[in-house]
Every structure is written in structure tokens, then in C-alpha cells.
N, C-alpha and C positions, 0 to 999 in steps of 0.2 A: 557332514564332517568329510573331506576328502581323504583317499587313503595316506598321503604325506603326513597330512596333520595327525591323523589317528595314529600312524605308526609312531611320530615323535612323542605322541602323548603317552603311548604304551611304552615306550623306552624309558621316559621320565619316571613314570610311574613304578616300573619295575627297579629303577635305580635306587628311589627312595626307599621302596619296601626292602631291597636287597641290605641296604646301609642300615636301617632300623634293625632288621632281623640280626645282624652282625652285633650291632650294639647291645640288643636285648640279650642274646646269648653270650656276650664277653660278661655283662654284669651279673647273670646268673651264676655262670661258672667260677666267677671271681669272688662272688659274696658266699657262694653255695647255699643259696636260698632261694626260695619263689618272690615273686612280687606281690605287695600288699593284697589281700582280699577284699571285696567290699563287705560291708555290715550285714550281719546275717539278717535274713528273713524267717520270722516264725512259720513254722508248717506243721501241722499234725504229723507225729510220728508212731501212729496206730497203725496197724495191718501188719500183714506177714507176706512175705514173697518166697518162693523156692528159687532158687539159684544153684546151677550145677558147680562143683567144686573144680578148681583148675586142675588139668591133668597133663601129663607129659613135660612137665618144667623141672621136675627133681623135686618138687615141693607138694604136699597133698593138704590142702585147706582143711580138710576134717577127715577124721575117720568114718564118718557117716556118709551116705551117698548124697545128701544134700545139705545146703546151709539155709537157715532161716534169717531173713534181713528184717531191720526195723523199716516202717513205713517210709521214713524219707530215703533211706539207702535204696529200698526198692524202686522209689520214684526215680532216683539218679541212675540205676541199672536200667530202666526202660520198661519195667514191668507196669502193666496197666493202661489205660486208655490214652496217656499222653506219651507214650513211647516216641511218638513222632515230633512231639514238640519240645524244642531245645529250651523255649523259656522257662516252661514248667519243670523240667529235668534241672536246669541251672538253678532256678528258685529253690528246689528241693536241696541242692548241693550247698547253696549258700546258707541254708538254715542249719547245716551241721559243720561249716567250714572251720570254723575256730574251735571245735571239739579237739581236744588232745588226750582223748582216752576213749576211742571207739571200743565197741566190745569184739570180741574175737570173731564172732559171727558176722559183724557188719564190715569189719577188716577184710574177711574172707571173701563176702560177697563182693566188695568193690575190686578186689583183686580178680576174683572171677570174672567180672565185667570187663576189666581191663584186657583181659586174655580173650574174651569173645571177640568174634569177626563178624557178627549179625548186629544190624542196628539200623532202626528205620530212620535215622537222621543221614543229612548229607555229610560228606566225608570230612569237609572242614569243621563243622560243628561237633562231630564226634572227637576229632583229634583235640578241639578245645577243651571238651568236657572231660576227656581222659588226661589231658595235662592237668587239669585241676583236680582230678581224683589222686593222681600221683602226688601233686604237693600236699593234698589232705593227709595220705598215708604216710609220707615222710615226716609230716609236722608232728607225729604221735610221740608223747612222751616215752613210752616204751617202744623202742623199734619193731616194725611189723616184721614178724617173721616171713620170711620168703619172697618180699617184694622185689630185691634184688634179682633173685632167681626168675621171677614172673617176668621182669623186664627182659631179661636174657633170653627166655623162652620165646616173647614175643618178638624178637629182633630175630632169632635164629628160625623161628616158625616159617617166616616168609610169606604170611597170610594177610599181614597188616600192611595199609597204605603208607607211603613215606613219610607223610606229615606226621602220622602216629609214631612211626619210628623215630623220627627227629627228636620227639619229646623223649621216648625211652633212652636215647643216646644223651641227651641233656640230662636227664636225671640220673643216669647211672655215673656221669661225669661229675655231679654234684655230690653223690653218696660215696664214691670211692675212698675219700679221706677220711671217710668215718668207719670203713669197713676193717674190722681187727683180723677176720680169717684170712689167712693168707692164700688158700686156695680159691676162695670166693673173690679175693682181690684179683687174682690171677685169670681169673674166668672174666670179670668186668674189663680188665685189661684187653683180653683177647677180643672181646666184641667190639671194644673201641677201635682196635686196629683193623679188624674185619671191615668196620665200617667205614674208616678213613682209606680203604683200600678199593672201594667202590666209586671210582671216580666219575661215573655217570649219575650219580645220586647227590641230591643237594646236601644230604645228612653227613657226608663226607667231610664238609667244612666243620659240622657242630661236633663230630667225633675228634677232629684235630684239636679244637679248643678244649675238649673235655680231656684228652691226654695232656695238653699243655697246662691244664689245672692240677694235674697230680704232684703234689709237693714231695711225694716219697719215690718219684720215679727214680730209677736207675741209672747210671752213665750209658748204659747199653739202650734202656728204654728212651733216652733222650737222644740219643743218635737215631734211634728208629723213628722218631717223631720229626727229627729232620728231614730223614728222606721221604717222610710221608708228605710233609710239607711242600718240598721241592716237586715231588711227583705230581701234586693236585695244583701247583702253579701253572703246569703246561696247558696249552691252548686246547687239548683235549679232553680236558677236565669239565664238569658241569659248572655253568657259569657261577651259580651261587657258591659252590664249593670252592671254586677258583679263587672267588673274591677274597672268601674267608682265608684261604692258603697264601695269598699275596699280603694280606694285612699282618697275619702272623708271622710270615717270613721278615717284615720289616721289624715287627716288634721283637723277634728273637735273634735280630742281626745275622741272617741266613745270607750272605754276600753272594752265595753261590747262584741266588736267584735272579742277580741282576740283569743277565743276558736275556732271560724270559720275560722279565718286566719291562725291559727296554723294548724288547719285540712286540709287547702287548700294546704299547704306544704307538707304535708304527703299523700296527695292523689295518687292513681296509675296513673291517666292519667293527664298528665302534659301541661300545655298551660305557653309558656314563658312571655307573656304579663301578665298574672295574677300572676306568680311566683314573678316578679319584682315588681308589685304593694304591693303584700302581704308581700314581705319581706320589703318594705319601710315603710308599715304602720305599722309592728310589729317593727321595729326601732322607730317609733314614741310612740307607746303604751306599747311595752313590757319591760321585765326586764332581769335581767342578767339569769335566768333560759332559755332564748330564744336563749342565744349565742351559745350554742352546735348545736341548730338547724340550725341557721344561718350559721354558720362556713363550714357546709357540702355545701353550694353553693358558698363557696370562690375557689372551685376546678372545677367549672362549666364553662360554657361560660363567656365571658367578661362582657356582661351585667348584668346576675345574680350575678357574682362575685363582680361587683362594686356595685351594690345594697346592697349586703350582708357586705361588707365592710364599706359602709356608715351607715348602719343600726347598726353594732356592735358598731362603734364610738359614734354613738347617746346614744345607752344604756349605755355605759361605761362613757359617758360624765354625764348623769342623775346620776348615782351611784358613780361619783366620783373615778372610776377606771380608770387606763390608760394601 
């Protein structure tokens, strides 16, 4: 494959991945729940494992020095010969994934695993497994004490990879509506704002949507959300975060973003996913002066052309033109 074809293939792949990521993130935060889990697989729960408790998070897993976990939880946490095998650890998790009443010891062991930074698996598999663990802990009938604090400590600690931190932000965003403690809600909000200000990180866009999902946001917090969104629309933001911000600007009606969105479509270096969301948001925010700019994309690939057609129709509907 020559370099030109390879480059176009990688660009198209990134575009699709970015759009799918935004769609999944938006669904999670709007619904406040995780995707459906696969049916459980039976696995022996015999055995014991010693797992160090969480420290430095403002939450102590147990007064004792160690926690004793069931066999399935121990396997999830990477204890034993299968520490480097994602399939075996995922199967162990699936065996307990529908549990709504984990023991305190198992819940503490799983949170200790979340907080840990040493794992024998590749980063992307660690992130996927930890996301599923977060889902399991959030699903418990009795709220797991210290879960929000653990996720906050993971983000503040700076030792976890961006993929894991992205999941921390997603879950904190989904949890914030159910947090009754005002001080803890303020801490969660503070972490989300801090994440959204990290313009070079992809999870900044996730943080924006987490903040936007807060139905109890004050007028001051909504103004803060607007400022953060407009900042992430700029060209110096991480591409994935910028895509999320441009989409949110359109959804929220932030007309101040229009100059940046128009500039994005005129930039010499192009990105398919960014083009598509910028076209869509201009359709929501723009006016008839944007139609010539959008019409250019009618002759492009099918995804850009479809987005441009929809955007032009929306502008015409607002202006009363057909």
C-alpha cells in the first residue's frame, strides 16, 4: 500500500472512531447507565487473594492491612497465572457482572484494583477491563462507599493512562446526579472542570459532556461550561476533544463558536470527523451566508455531503427559504 492510500485509510479510520466515540459517550451520559453486559459465564469462586487497600484517596477500604477477595474477583484483579490474559480475566468478570450485592471485601478489592497502576496487560485492555469494573461497582443495589472518591483520586494522581482517565471522567459524570453530599458533588464538578481545561488531552471532550449532563448545574456553572466549550473549539485543542466541543457548541446554541467553526472548514489540513461535526454545528448555528461554504461539501464524500445537505436544509428552514 502506498503512503497516500495508507494516510487516507488512517484518516478515515480515525474519523469513524471519533464519531463512534462521541456517540457512545453521549448515550452513556444522557442515559446515566452503562451498555448492556453479556450473559454471565460460570466460574469457580473458590480461592482467596490478598489485595492491598486503597490509600491516599480520602477513603480507606478497610481498617485491616489487607482485603480478602473471592476467587472470581481475585482473577479479575490479576492475581494468579492468568494475570496477562485478558480473556481469562474478562471471563471471571462476566461470571459476576450481574451481581447487585457484592461483599464489602470484593467491592474493596475491585476498587483497589482500579486504583492500582501495575498490570500485566496492554493499556487498552486494562482500560476496557477497568471500565467494566466501574460499571459493576456502580450497579450495586447499595452504593459502594468511596467509589467516587477513588475515581477522583485516580484522576488527580496522574499515574493512570489517558484511556483509563477517560473512563473515570465518564463514570463521574454519570454518577454526579445521584450524589447527595454537596461537598462530594463539588469535588466531582471540580475534577470535571480540571479535565475539561486540559486542552491537549482527548478526555477533555468527555469532561465537557459530563458537565453538560449535570441537570443541577447552577447558572454560573452553565456559563463556565460555555467558556470551556468555546476554548476547546479552538484549533490548538486535541482533535478528539475539539470534535466533542464543536458538537456540543451546536447542541447548546453557542453562536460565539461560529467564527472558529467556519475557520475549521477552511483550514488547509483536513479531518473528516472534524469536518462533519463542524458542518453539522454550522447548520444549527449559522445563517444564509454559510450556504455557499457548505455547498462546497455537497461534492465531497458521502458523509460530508450528507452532513452538508442536512445543514443547508436546517438553515433554509430557519430563514423560511426552500
